[in-house]
N, C-alpha and C positions, 0 to 999 in steps of 0.2 A: 389259216389257223388249222391246227391238228383236229381231226375228228376222233372223239372218244366213243368207243362202242364195246359191246359185250364179247364179241369174238371177231374172227377175221372174215366171216362170210359177208357177202354183199348185202344181204337183207337183215343184218344184225341190228338190234335195237341200239340207238344212239344214247350216249350219256351226256346230258347237257348241263347238269347242275350238281351241286354238292349232294343234294337229296338223292338224285339219280345214282350217283357214285356209291353212296352209302347203302342204298336199297339193294343195288346189284351185289355188293360184297356180302351183305347179310343173306341174300337169296342163295349165293354160291355155297355159303357155309351150311345153311339149313338143309339144302337138297342132298347133302352127303350123309345126313343123319337119319336113321330109320325110325327109331322109337320117339315117342313124345318126350320121354325123360332126357334122351340124348339131345333132342332139339332145344329143350329148355336150358340144358347145361351149355350148349354151344351159343345160345342167345346171350347168356350171362357173360361168357367169355368175350363175345363180340362187343358188348357194351363197354367192357373194360378197355378193349383195344381202341375204341372210338372216344375215349375220354379226351378232353382238351389237352393239347400239348403231347399227345401220343402221335406216333408217326403216321398212323392211318388217316386221321383228319388233316394233319399238316400236309401230307403228300397230296391229298385231293385238292385242298385249297390252293396249294402252290401251283399245281399243274393245270388247274382250270382257269388260271389267270393268263389271258392272251399275251401280256407283256412278258411274263416269266417264260412262256413257251418260246417267244422270239429270242429272249436272252439265252435260253438253253440251246437253241439252234446255233447261235454264235459260239457258245461254249463247245459244243460237239464238233463244230467246224474246226475250231482250234485244236481239239484233241486229235481228230482224224487228218487234219491238214488237207481237207477237201470239203466242198460245200455240202452241208447236210440240210435236208428239208424233211420235216416230219410229215407223215401221212396218217397213220392210225395209231392210237394209244389204247391199250386194253388193261384195266386194273385187274389184279388177281388172275393174271394170265396162266392158264394151265400148260405147263411145259412137260411133255411126256418123254421121260428119258429111260424108262424101263417098263416092264410088263405088270408092275404091281398096281394095286387098285387106286391108290391116291397119287395124284401127279404133284410135281413141284409147282408152286405158284409164285410167279414173280410179282412183286408189289406193283410194278408197272412194266409193261412191255411196249416198245415203240418200234413200229415198222416205218422205214423211210421211203421216200417217193421213188428212189432208184432201185429199191429192193435188194441192193447189194450189202446193206448194213442193217443189223438189228441192234437194239439197245435194250438191256435189261437193267432195271433199277431195284436195288434193295434199300429201303428206307429205314432209318433208325433215329430214335429220339431218346426215350427212356429205356429202350430195349437193348439187350446184349445179343451176341450171336449164340449164347447158351452153350450146349455141350460140344466137346471136341469129338472127333471121329472115334477116338479110343474109348471115351466115356459111353458113347452110344453102343459101341461094339461090346463092351463089358457088362452093360446093364441087362437085366432080364427083359427079354423082348419077344414079340410074336414071331412066328415062322416067316411071315411076309416081310417083316422088318429085317430079319436076318438075311433073307434073300436080297433085299434092297441094298443093304450094306455091302454084301459080297459082290453084288453086281456093279455097284458104284465103284468099288475098289478095282475090280478086274476089268471092267469095260471102259472106264474113263481114266484110270490112273495106273494102268499096266500092272495090276496085281500088287502094287506097292502098299505096304502097311506102315512100316516104321517112318516112312517119309511123310505120311499124311496124318498120323495118329494125333498129333497135337494141333491140327488145324480144325476149326469148328466145322462140324458136319453140315451146318446150314450153308456155309460158303462153298463147300464141295458140291452139294447138290444144286446150288445156284449156278455154278459153272457147268455141271452136267446138263442141266435144263437149258442153259444158253447154247451150248454146243448142239444139243438135240434140235433146238429151234433153228439154228443155222443150217443144219443138215436138211431139215424139212423144207425150208424156204430157199435153199441153195444160195445162201448169203456168204460172201467172202470175208466180211468184217463183223466182229463181235465186240460191242462196247459194253462192259460191265461197270456200272457206276454205283458206288456206295454214297447215297445221299443222306448226310447226317444233319439233323436239325439240332443245332448246338444251343448252349445256354440252358440246357435242361438237366443234364447230369454229366458233369465233366469227367468223372471217374469212368463211367460206362463208355462215353464217347472215345476216350483215350484208349481203353481196352479194345474197343472195336477197331480202331485204327491199327493197333498193334497186331490184332488177329488178321486183318486184311493184309498187312505187310508180310506176315508169315506165308500167306497164300501166294502173294506176288513172288516172293523169293523161290517158293517151290515150283510154281507153274512156269517160271522163266528158266528153270533148271540151274538156278543160282548164277546165271550169267550176269555180267555187270549191267545194272539197270540205272538209267538216267531219269531223274524226275525234274519236272518243271512246274513252277507255280502258274496257275491259270491267270491270264491277264483279265479276263472278263468276269471271273468268279473267284471266291475264296476256296482254295483247295489245291490239289496237285494232279498231274497226269503223267503217265510214262511217255517219254518223248519218242520212243520207237515201239512199234507193235511187237508183241511176243509171238514168235513162230517157233514152236517146239513140238516134240513128239505128241504132246497132249492136244494140240490145237488142230491136228489133221489137215494141215496145209492152209488153214485160215489165219487171219491176223486178229489177234486179241489185244484190245485196248482196255486198260484198267485205270480207273480214276476215282478220286474222292472229291466230293462236292460238299462244302459246308454252308449251311443256311443259318443266318441269324434268326432266332425264333421268337424274339420279343413281339414283333408285329405279327408274325405268323400265328403265334399262340392266341393273340387277341382275336385275329380273324377266325381261327379255328374254333375258339370258344363261342364266338358269335354265331358261326355256322351250325355248330352242334346244338346250341340252345334254340336257334331258330328252327332247326329240323325237328327237335323234340316238341316244339309248340305247334307244328303243322298238323 
């Protein structure tokens, strides 16, 4: 079974329960806020993120289940066409892709036993991908955010603007963070998985899939892409890895996994309520 922990170091604190997972995520948020007022605001936002049927509690409940972990190993083995064994899982993993203060945080980062493959997961339920790159570019922003956007465009997307302007900013820095992780860990394969918990908001989930499709077409340089339905799970994956000028010689695997959330919401609601009562 995969070990969940707070970081990649050997003496890292393990995450063994829903309460541990939630406590760790809150700690990560609060430690970045300096003043009491900012901590209080961050805490309120955190409570909203951890309401039942939001992606944060759903993701924790799903991945803490040993059966789901085994099923997902089968799923990723199918995606990669080679055996995948999970080693370490880290929620809210800090992916450092530039020199700005705040890092990109993957909802879940998974290192595999062979170390040649990393998996980054973006979870969605009632949440969208929010602003496009163009919307972020045009809005009033801090000097550090301006540097981040320019660096993201120039260092990861070859200075292209028109080509990425309609893609959500969140997806672009998800990719940048994943590529930076692969560089650091010297991994040959990158798996980016959009894990959508369905039956929550059909309109939002369909829009997320459409946005993910835009990114797939862009990052593949509009080459002909073949999709296949997952045999072990509901969703799709690209049958051949993407190797383009953006992936720096690494193989990029993109896939969508859909989870029926009726049972998950019930479990999440129970876990959230139980955690509040502790």
